C-alpha angles and dihedrals in degrees: 000000000000090000090053091052091047094049091045091053091045090050091048089051090048091049092048090046091050091048092046093051092051092044090236098131091096090050091049092051091053090059123086120251095266093050091046092054090048091052091046093049091049090049091049090050088049090050093047092055089063092244098110116138108263093181110276090211107100091216090056091048090050091048091052091046091051091047090051091048090050092050089049092049092050091047092049091050091050090049091051091050092049090049091050091052091047093050091047090052090049091050091050090049091049091052092048092048092046090053091048090047091052091050091049092048089053090049092049090050092050092048092048090052091047091048091050091049093049092048089051091050091047091050092050092046093050094046094048093048092052092058 
């Protein structure tokens, strides 16, 4: 269902783009609702057949290509920045957990020593009381 919504919005954008480039928006607005949907459906069929106008002018094609490359560059930079933030957060979490682990290991060691000492005292107390 999400794919359908996405492709519908893409097709609508393609249709609008095609209409904008041909300066037909004003003509479309002059039509009644039924005629507008007919024009749109015909344009969508035209777009779906892979024959949509991609700007036959080489300068327009190059302009679109450059815009796409720029959008891709910006998107890639944003992805790198998000990754950097994510990695920094993971490194901070690692440092916090290592510190906590060290504290817990010290506590375990202290408790083991205390347990050993108490067992020794208990052993000595029991052996001296049985005499």
